[in-house]
C-alpha positions, 0 to 999 in steps of 0.5 A, spaced: 415 871 840 416 865 838 421 861 839 429 860 834 427 855 830 431 848 830 437 848 826 436 842 821 439 836 823 445 833 818 444 829 811 444 822 811 440 817 807 435 819 803 432 811 803 425 809 807 427 809 814 424 801 814 430 799 809 435 803 813 433 800 818 433 793 815 440 795 811 442 796 819 440 791 822 442 786 815 450 789 815 451 795 821 459 796 819 458 796 811 452 801 812 455 806 816 461 805 813 457 807 806 454 812 809 460 815 813 463 815 806 458 818 803 456 824 809 462 825 813 462 823 820 456 826 822 450 823 819 443 822 820 439 815 820 432 814 820 430 809 822 423 805 823 421 804 829 425 809 833 426 815 828 431 820 827 437 817 830 444 822 829 451 818 828 456 822 831 463 818 829 468 824 829 474 823 835 471 829 838 463 827 839 466 821 843 468 827 849 463 832 847 457 827 848 459 819 850 463 822 856 459 828 856 457 831 864 450 827 864 447 834 865 448 834 857 445 827 855 441 822 858 444 815 856 438 812 860 433 815 857 436 814 850 437 805 851 429 805 855 427 807 847 431 801 844 431 796 850 424 795 853 427 791 859 432 796 861 426 799 867 427 807 868 430 804 875 435 800 872 443 800 872 441 801 864 435 805 864 436 810 869 441 817 869 444 822 874 444 820 881 439 815 881 443 811 876 451 813 879 446 809 886 445 803 882 450 803 878 454 802 886 449 797 888 452 792 883 459 794 882 462 791 888 461 783 884 465 787 878 472 789 882 478 787 879 482 783 884 475 779 886 474 776 880 481 775 878 481 770 885 476 767 880 480 765 874 481 758 876 474 755 877 471 759 871 477 756 868 475 749 870 467 750 869 470 752 863 473 745 861 467 741 863 463 745 859 467 743 853 468 736 854 461 737 852 462 740 845 461 736 839 466 735 834 467 732 827 461 737 825 459 744 825 457 746 831 455 754 833 460 757 837 456 763 839 451 758 842 456 755 846 459 761 848 452 763 851 451 758 855 458 758 857 457 765 859 450 765 863 453 760 868 459 764 869 456 769 871 451 766 875 456 762 880 461 768 880 457 774 879 450 773 881 452 769 887 448 763 886 453 757 889 448 752 890 450 748 884 441 746 883 440 753 884 444 755 879 443 750 874 436 752 874 437 760 874 441 759 867 437 754 864 431 760 865 436 765 863 437 762 857 430 760 855 428 768 857 433 771 853 432 767 848 425 768 846 423 768 839 423 775 836 427 778 843 429 783 844 424 788 840 426 793 838 420 798 840 417 799 847 410 795 849 407 802 848 410 802 841 407 796 839 403 799 833 410 800 830 411 792 830 406 787 827 408 782 832 411 786 837 404 783 842 406 777 841 413 777 843 412 781 849 407 776 851 412 771 850 417 774 854 414 776 859 411 768 860 418 766 859 420 770 864 416 768 869 420 762 873 426 766 873 423 772 875 421 766 881 427 764 882 431 770 884 425 773 888 426 765 892 434 767 892 433 774 895 427 772 900 432 766 903 438 771 903 433 776 907 430 772 911 437 769 914 437 762 910 442 764 906 448 768 907 447 774 903 454 773 900 458 777 896 456 777 889 450 782 886 444 777 889 446 779 896 449 786 894 442 788 892 438 784 897 441 787 902 439 794 900 433 798 902 429 796 896 422 793 896 422 785 894 419 786 887 424 792 886 431 787 888 428 783 883 427 787 877 434 789 878 437 783 878 433 782 871 436 787 867 443 786 870 441 779 867 438 780 861 445 785 859 450 782 862 450 776 858 451 777 850 456 781 849 461 776 853 458 771 849 461 775 843 467 777 845 468 769 846 466 768 840 471 772 836 477 772 840 476 764 839 475 765 832 482 770 831 485 764 835 482 758 830 485 762 824 492 763 826 495 757 829 502 760 830 497 765 835 495 759 838 502 756 839 504 763 843 499 762 848 500 755 849 508 758 850 507 764 854 499 763 857 495 768 858 498 774 861 503 775 857 502 782 852 500 778 847 494 775 849 491 782 851 492 785 844 489 779 840 483 780 844 483 787 843 484 787 836 479 781 836 474 787 840 477 792 835 475 789 829 469 785 832 466 790 838 460 787 840 456 793 841 454 798 836 454 804 839 454 809 846 447 811 845 446 818 848 439 824 848 442 830 849 439 834 855 442 841 852 444 843 845 451 840 843 457 842 836 460 837 833 464 837 828 461 843 826 454 840 827 450 844 832 445 839 835 439 841 838 437 838 845 432 832 844 437 829 839 438 821 840 444 821 837 449 814 836 457 813 838 457 808 834 464 803 835 465 800 829 467 807 825 470 809 831 475 802 831 475 803 823 478 810 823 484 810 819 486 816 823 486 812 830 487 806 826 492 806 819 490 799 815 484 800 819 480 793 816 487 789 817 487 784 823 494 787 827 495 786 835 501 789 835 497 796 835 496 794 841 503 792 844 507 798 847 503 803 848 496 806 851 489 805 845 487 810 841 481 814 846 477 812 840 477 805 842 471 803 846 470 796 847 466 797 853 462 804 852 466 811 856 465 815 861 460 814 867 456 808 863 462 804 861 460 797 862 461 795 869 463 788 868 470 790 864 474 787 869 470 781 868 471 779 861 478 781 861 478 775 867 473 770 864 477 771 857 484 769 860 480 764 864 476 760 858 480 762 851 486 758 853 481 752 856 478 751 849 484 751 846 487 746 850 482 741 849 480 742 842 482 745 835 478 748 832 476 750 824 472 756 822 468 755 816 468 761 812 475 764 809 473 770 812 470 772 820 463 772 819 461 779 818 456 782 824 449 782 824 445 788 829 440 784 833 438 789 838 444 793 840 449 788 840 453 785 834 453 778 833 457 774 828 452 773 822 452 764 823 453 765 830 461 763 830 460 757 825 465 751 826 468 744 827 473 742 832 477 736 833 480 733 840 487 735 841 
């Protein structure tokens, strides 16, 4: 007896998959908002190199798919489809019990009390960076926050304390992540879908070798007792009963995935302060521990989330907003649509930090993801914002060069400002 036919996927844009992929990359928020306006909260995108992806932006999608029991959906498998660096056994590419085990190894350095104790030291590093930023001429803020975020992560989370070694790792991380064409949107075994894919992968691997060697030396020194294990990710992963090469691969994935979202968050929050001198004065008067600071940061990340979506592959059929989605369906729960849902956020396109004063945010506010896949670095992000933003604004006056915040463009799974936060600074 033949199996029951699968239900059709929800309707969606009908343009060629290459066109849909290009429109999503060029203006992800605009493309998603237009599709929702035409097709409703659940629709299907057909993306070149990826295939059909159901976009589920209804509130119940958060609970039924993004925050579902991992038996019901696979985040690791979905991520491996768009991020070749997310190896199957890594914190970002694994699922189920394996994911929980790997996550437990990297979680302790993100403990809220641990990172809070390092806020003053982070602020000192930030002040040293800011002293080198150019003044009187345009520069791209994102390039500066990237370098800063990389150093903060390597020193205070990874746990490389030696100045020379930390500097070498930071430089190797930056060189690797800024490989032209990286991150590729197709895995190595699908390079036929991307004409320059083999060249991108080859160059990425070439640039990765020095970073891999540096991490292998750090792991070897700790395992041989030449350096203390420490309480950073390096020490926790090196202490695990794993081969050296597996330890290095786990570290590489964390380094590759952890930098860009934080750099984007810093850029977006600083951009909002640069556009409102009143907010700067309030920060100077009340400090970063005042509720307004967290509200400004939350509202900036609501309007400009660093990540595009929670990605899942359904392990079993699910019904979302009246649509029956079969097992094996790739589903995207998009943060830009959830964050601009007028049912949750009245007048959703307006910047209004007061939304986050006086009560918990709606459950569809997900700047750090959701459920078991929620970013373990969320406590770090809060501390880093409180350390860096005041340090920057105490030293510089920032003047954006665009009338409105730069729209986001897609780079793999993150959303970066179109012109990388172009602005001019002057010394205070």
